[in-house]
C-alpha positions in Angstrom: -14.7 5.1 -16.3 -12.0 5.5 -14.2 -9.8 3.5 -11.7 -11.8 3.0 -8.2 -12.1 5.5 -5.5 -10.6 4.3 -2.4 -12.3 4.6 0.9 -8.9 5.2 3.4 -9.2 5.1 7.0 -6.0 6.8 8.4 -5.0 7.3 12.0 -1.6 8.8 13.3 -0.3 8.4 17.3 2.3 10.3 17.9 4.8 8.5 15.2 2.7 5.6 14.2 1.0 5.4 11.4 -2.1 2.8 11.1 -4.1 3.3 7.7 -6.8 0.6 5.8 -7.2 1.0 2.2 -10.2 -0.2 0.0 -10.9 -0.6 -3.6 -13.2 -1.9 -5.2 -13.3 -2.2 -9.2 -16.2 -1.3 -11.3 -14.3 -1.8 -14.5 -11.0 -2.9 -15.9 -8.8 0.0 -15.6 -5.6 0.6 -13.3 -4.2 1.9 -10.7 -0.1 3.5 -11.9 1.2 4.9 -9.1 -1.6 5.8 -7.3 -1.0 7.4 -3.6 -1.9 5.1 -0.9 0.1 6.8 1.9 1.2 10.7 1.7 4.5 10.7 3.7 3.3 14.8 3.5 0.4 14.7 5.5 2.0 12.9 8.0 3.7 14.4 11.1 7.2 14.1 12.3 8.1 13.1 8.6 11.2 13.6 7.0 11.3 9.0 6.5 8.6 6.3 6.9 9.5 3.4 8.5 7.1 0.2 6.9 6.7 -2.1 9.6 4.2 -4.4 8.2 2.1 -4.5 5.2 -1.3 -7.2 4.7 -2.8 -7.2 1.3 -6.0 -9.0 0.7 -6.7 -8.9 -3.0 -8.9 -10.9 -5.7 -7.2 -13.8 -7.6 -7.9 -11.8 -10.8 -5.8 -8.4 -10.3 -1.8 -8.0 -9.4 -1.0 -5.2 -7.0 2.3 -4.0 -6.0 3.2 -1.6 -3.7 6.6 0.8 -4.2 8.1 3.2 -1.7 8.4 6.1 -4.3 12.1 7.9 -3.3 13.6 8.9 -6.8 13.2 4.9 -8.2 10.2 2.8 -6.6 11.9 0.5 -4.3 9.2 -3.0 -4.0 7.7 -3.1 -0.5 5.2 -5.8 -1.0 3.2 -8.0 -3.7 -0.3 -9.9 -4.4 0.2 -11.4 -7.7 -1.7 -12.3 -10.1 -3.7 -15.8 -8.9 -2.6 -15.0 -5.8 -6.2 -15.7 -3.8 -6.7 -14.0 0.4 -4.6 -11.9 2.5 -0.9 -12.2 2.3 1.3 -10.4 4.9 4.5 -8.4 5.0 5.7 -8.0 8.5 9.2 -5.9 8.3 9.9 -5.7 12.1 12.4 -8.4 13.0 14.4 -7.1 9.9 17.7 -5.1 10.5 16.1 -1.7 10.2 13.2 -2.6 12.3 11.1 -1.9 8.8 11.5 -0.5 5.4 13.0 2.6 5.5 12.2 5.5 2.4 11.5 8.7 2.3 8.7 9.2 0.2 4.9 8.0 -0.5 3.9 4.6 -0.6 2.3 4.1 -4.2 -0.1 1.4 -5.3 0.0 -0.3 -8.9 -2.7 -2.6 -10.4 -2.6 -4.8 -13.2 -5.3 -7.1 -15.1 -8.1 -5.7 -12.3 -11.8 -6.1 -13.9 -15.2 -5.4 -12.9 -15.6 -6.9 -8.8 -12.2 -7.1 -8.1 -11.6 -5.7 -4.5 -8.4 -4.9 -2.6 -7.7 -4.4 0.5 -4.5 -3.2 2.4 -3.4 -2.4 5.8 -0.1 -0.8 6.7 1.3 -0.3 9.8 4.4 2.2 10.3 6.5 4.7 11.8 7.5 8.5 11.1 10.6 10.1 11.9 
């Protein structure tokens, strides 16, 4: 079997983007650079500003979200052994978020049957 196919709900109102991504593992296969947020599928885009990320994952899986802009830039992670939701709120940073010109990608390690990953992303395009 392949890595899980996520259920996604993505909305965009003007420049504001909200994404919910949910996947349940049914085997030990991993995602490598799976597109979570496709910049080219959004309106008003030359760049994206990631303002907030919430990752809720099983404790048996390691998850990394990266911006693909030539070199993958780590945005957020949910490390192996952590349980529950981890929130990254970048709105109070100097730029009001993490700015990039590429897709938001997910990589995972150690996933097993029954592991679940839920991701929420709040962003702006410009």
